[in-house]
N, C-alpha and C positions, 0 to 999 in steps of 0.2 A: 504494500500500500504506500502511496505517496501522501505525505502530510505537509500542510502549510502551517507554520507557526508565526503568528504576528506579534511583533514586539522587538525591543532592542536592549533590555535591561538585564540585570543579574538574575531576576526571576526567569526570564526567557532563556538565558544561558543554562540555568539549572534544568529547565524543562527539556531543552534540546539535548543536553547531556544524557538525561534519562530516556527520552524517546529514542535516541540513537542506539540504545541497548536492546530495543525490541526486535525479536526475530522476525516480526511481521513487517518491519519497515523496509521499503525500497529506497525512495529518495525523500529526504527531509529538506524542505525549502523554508527559509526564514526571511521575513520582510519587516524592517530592513536588516535585522540582525546586528551583530557587532563582531569585532575580530575574534572574540572567544567563541561565539556561536558558529563562526565560519569553520571551526575545526570539526563540527558535527553536521553542518547543513550547507546547502547552496544558498547564499544570500542574494536576494533580489530586491530591486528598487520597486516598491509598490506602496502606494498611498492608501492607508487604511480608511481614510475619509472618503475615498472614491469607491463607493460600493460596487459600481458597475465594473470598474477595473479589477477589483478583487475577484468578483464572480467570473469575469472573463479569464483571468489567470487560472483560477481553479478548474474551469471547464477545459482550458487548453492544456493543462498539465496533469490531467487524470488524478486530481486530488481526492482522496477518499475521506479525509478528515481535516478540518480547519480548527486549530487551537488558538483562541484569542487570549493573549497574555494580559495586556493592560486593561484598565478600567474604561478609558475614554472611548474606544471603539464599541464596547459593550453598551455604554450609556447612549451612544450614537445610533444604536440599532443595527450594527453590522451583522450580528447573528441572525436577525430577522431576514435581512436581504439574502443571506446564504441559505437559510432554510427555505425561503421562497423559491430558490433555484435547486431544491432537493439535495443540498450539500449537507452531510453530517457535520455538526459544529459543536465544539466544547465551549460553552459559555451561554449565559442567559440572554434572552431577548431584551429589547429596550424597556418594556414595561416592568419586567422583574428586576432589571438592573438598577431601577430606581432605589432599590435597597441601599446601593452605594451612592447613586447619583443625587439623592436628596435625603438629608438627615431628617427633615420634617416628614417625608413620606414614611420612613421607617418608624419614627416615633408614633405616627398616627396608626400604622398597622399594629404596632405593639398595643396601643390602647384598645383597638377593636378586638384583637385576639387575646387580650388579657395576658400579655407576655411581660414578665418582670423586667423593668428598666427604670431609669431615673425619671423623676418628675420633670416636666418640661413645659415651655411656652414657645410657640412660634411667633416671630415678629418679622416685620417687613421694612422697618425704618428705625432711625435712632430714637425718635420720640417714643415709639412703642417699646423699644428695648429698655430705655431708661425707666419707663413707667412699670414695666414688668419686673425689672430688677428691684425697684423700690417696694413693690407691693407683694412680691411672691418669694423672693430668694434672699438668702443670707450668704455671707462669704465663708469659704471660697465658693465661687460659682463657675460653671463651665459654659463657655461661649463658643459656639460652633458656626462656621460658615456652612450654609445649607448644601452647597454643591461640592464638586470635586475640588480638592485642594492639595493633592499629592502628599497626604499625611501631615500637612502643616497648617490646616485650617482650624485648629483647636487651641483655645487659650483657657487656662485655669487661672482665673483672676482671684487674688486673695485680698484685694482692696478696691476701693472706689476708683483710685487712680489707675490701677491695672485694667479695670473694666472699661474705663473711659478710653484708655489707649487702644484696647481691642476694638472698641466701637469706631475710633478714628480710622483704623485700618479697614474694617469690614464695611463701613459706610462711606469710605473715601470717595467713591464714584457716584454716591447717591443711594437711593433706596436699594435694599438687597435683602433676600430672605436669610434669616439667622435663627438659630435655635439656642435658647437659654435652658440649661439643665441644672438640677441639683447636683452637688458634688457627692459622689459615692465613695465611701471609705472602704478600702480593701486592697487586694492585690490583683493585678491584671493578668489574664492569660488568654491565649488564642486557641480556638477550637476550629478544626477544619472538617467539613462534612461534604461528601459528594452526593448529589442527588440528580435523578432524572425527572424530577417533578412529582414522583410518587415514593420511590424507595430511597432510604437514607443509608449511606455507607460512611461511618466515621473514618477520618483520614488523618489522624494525628493531632498533636497539640504542640504548642511552642510558647515561649516568652520572648518578646521583642524588647528592645531598649530604644525608646523613641527620642529621648533628649540627647542633645549633642555632647553634653559634658559628663564627666565621670561622677558617680553618685547620683545619676539622673538629675542633672542640673542643666540650665540653659534652655534655649528654645527647642521646640519639637522639630524633628526631622522625619524623613521617610523611614528611618530605622538605622541604627548604628551597629546592630548585631542581634543575634538571637540564638536560642538553644532549644532543642527538642529531645525528649518530651518535656512537658512542664509538670513536674511531680506535684506541684501545688494543686493542679487540676486532677484530683484523685479519680479513680474509676467511678466512685459514687457521685461525685460532683459532675463528672462528664455525663453520666446517665441523666442526672437532673437537668443539665443544660440542654441535652438533646430533647428530653421529654417536655420540658417547660418552655424552651425558647426556639430551638431549631425546627422541631417537628410541627409546632403550631404555625410557624412562619411558612413552611412549605405547604401546609394544608390551606392556610389563608390565601396564599397566592394562587394555588390550584383552584380553590373555590371561586375566586374572583376572575377566573379565566385567563390568568397570566402565569402559568406554571414556571417554576425556576428550574433550569437545567444547567448544571455546571458544578462549581465548588462554592459553597457558602463558608465564608470566613467570619466567624463570630468572635468579635472582641468582647471579652467578658470581664466583669468585675466580680470577684469572689468576696461577697459581703458576709456579715455575720448571720444574715438570714438566707444565704444561698446565692447562687450565681444570678447576676443581672446583666442584661445586654447593654453594652456601651454603644456599639455600632456594628454594622455589617459591611463587609467588602464582598464584591461579587466575583472575585478572582483570587488567586493565590497571593499571599503577602510577599513582600520583598523587604527584608531578607528571610522571612519564614520559609519560603519555598525552598531555599537552598538547604536548610537543615532537614526539611521533610524529604526531599529527594535523596539526600545522603543516607537516610535511614530506610527508605522504601525499597523493598526487595521484589516487588511484583513487576508486571509488565504494564508500564504506564500507558502505552498505546492501547492495549486491550481494554484497560479500565476506562480511559477517556472515550473510546469508541462505544463501549457499553452504555455510558452516560448519554452520549449523543443519540444513540439508537433506542433509548428507553428500555435497555435490557439489564439494568443494574441489579435487579432481583436475582439474576442468574449467577452472579459472582459471589465468591466466598469473601470472608472478611479480609480487609487489606492487610498485607504482610509487611510488618515493619521490624527492623532489627531492634534488639534490646539495648543496643549501644546508644550512648548520648552523642548527639551531633551539635557542634557549635560553629557559628560563622561570625567573623569579625569584619566589619566594613572599614575599608580604607577610603577616606573621603578626601577631596581636594581642599586645600586651604581656602577659607572663606565660607565654606558650606556651614549652615544652610542659607547663608546670605548669597553673595556673589562669589561663586567658586572660581579659583584660578585654573584656567584650562591651558593645555599645551605642555604640561610638565611630563618629562620622560619617565617611563616605567620600565624597570628591568628586574630580572630575577624571578619571574614567574616559574620558569623551569626549576630553579633552585628551591622555590617554595613547595612545588609539587613533589620534588625529590624527598622532602621531609615526610611525605604521606598526606599532605593537605591537597585539597582541590580548590583551585582559584577560579571563581566565577567572575566574569567581566561584566561590568555595567556601563559606566560612562567612559568608554575607551574608543579610540580610533587609531588608524595608522597614519603616520607622517613619514612617508618613505618606508624604510625598514624599521622605524622606531615606533613602539607603542606609546601613545601619549594619552593624557587625561582629556576627556571631552565632556565632562559633566561633574555634578556634585559628588554623588556616590560612585566611586570608580571601580573598586574591586570588593569581592566578598570572599574572604579566605575561610575555607570550611574544612573541618576535620571531625573525626569521631574518636570515641574512647569508651572504655568500660564504665566510666562514671563522669560526672560533670568536671571534676578536676583534671582528669587525664585528657578529656576533650578540649578543655580550655588550654592546657599546656601545648597540645598538638596544634591547635589553631594559631596560637601566638608564635610557635616555632616557624610556621609558614609565613606569618606576617613579618617576622624579623629577617626572613631571607629575601624580602622584596626591597628593591632600591627605588623609592619614590619620594624624592626630596620635597615635593609639594604636597605630600599626603600626610594625613594624621588619622589616628583611630583612638577609640576608647580602650583603655587597658583593663577595664573592670567588667567586661561582658560576663554575665552569669553571677554577678556578685551576690544577689539575694540567695540563690540556691547554694552557692559556696558557703555563705554564712550559716545556712541551716545545717 
């Protein structure tokens, strides 16, 4: 089977790496891909916003499955265009992808389906936001841009001044949809569940490190590192999260005529009264995908095709290694603000000689030299028998890389290591 993978980040490199291991794969195409993905796939210039061009490519290259990696094409409805052309696709249609595309949509669905989540108010302008803040919430308060924000549209304001600064940013261009939420106390964990709209297949857990600075300080990023599994999400808590959060979500969308097909990434807060939904993503996380793929021992192509064809009930439970996987992100100086691009990257072979796998995200070729082309540049991933050995292996890989413009957090996994 020929497969088309859409995307260019570290998540897509991890998916390409795992898809390339499938015995059923003939040719893997990636659009646009990156230099790391090019080791596993034929990279092609294809604009995911041009639905007709994507469909034409698929039809012209005998593509049997399209895997949509990033969120923007999902929210834009590319999966619908492909399904209309009878192409199997891994990823939800536009209506169901609103789970990620609109925070307010998800909060309203939670209210309708009685799904545990933080109390909230939807607002559309600064006056409404200030009124809701004064009447409904105490500090700290969570302020979220309603739409896609690459993991950086959330502010936890602990004072009136911080809330005002968040409003300055979110309403800078005028009226905009924003969600205010009560602050939930607890520890965060990520749960992944594959679904074809009916059947659910649990697909691992992870803990991400969103803030740029060590000790979880500084502004939010797209993710500075992760590990899997997340022991804090015990089997009992995972069962509750599926029964009380994920399953009712899938049922509600199906009942409303917009079934979700793909991977549901549930960001959870583990509170004293049980798991509550923070937010959904409609695709694999980045860098969570890297640690999930490092542990997954099954045939990813077979599983994704079963999801796309509505055959998930025919599959056994997902097969994951008992080992711990950790990934450490090397980002370009200036991230998450304005990253410094163009810096040379050397030593990936040396890093992989230590046993790590280096997934490329923001990279490009400048002649024969690999250089930084974005904020998050590399995700150095390794496994071990426990969190400490996985951490040590990942940082051995990091330390073998020569990237003068890069930086990383040195404390990935710190909560679990402390336990």
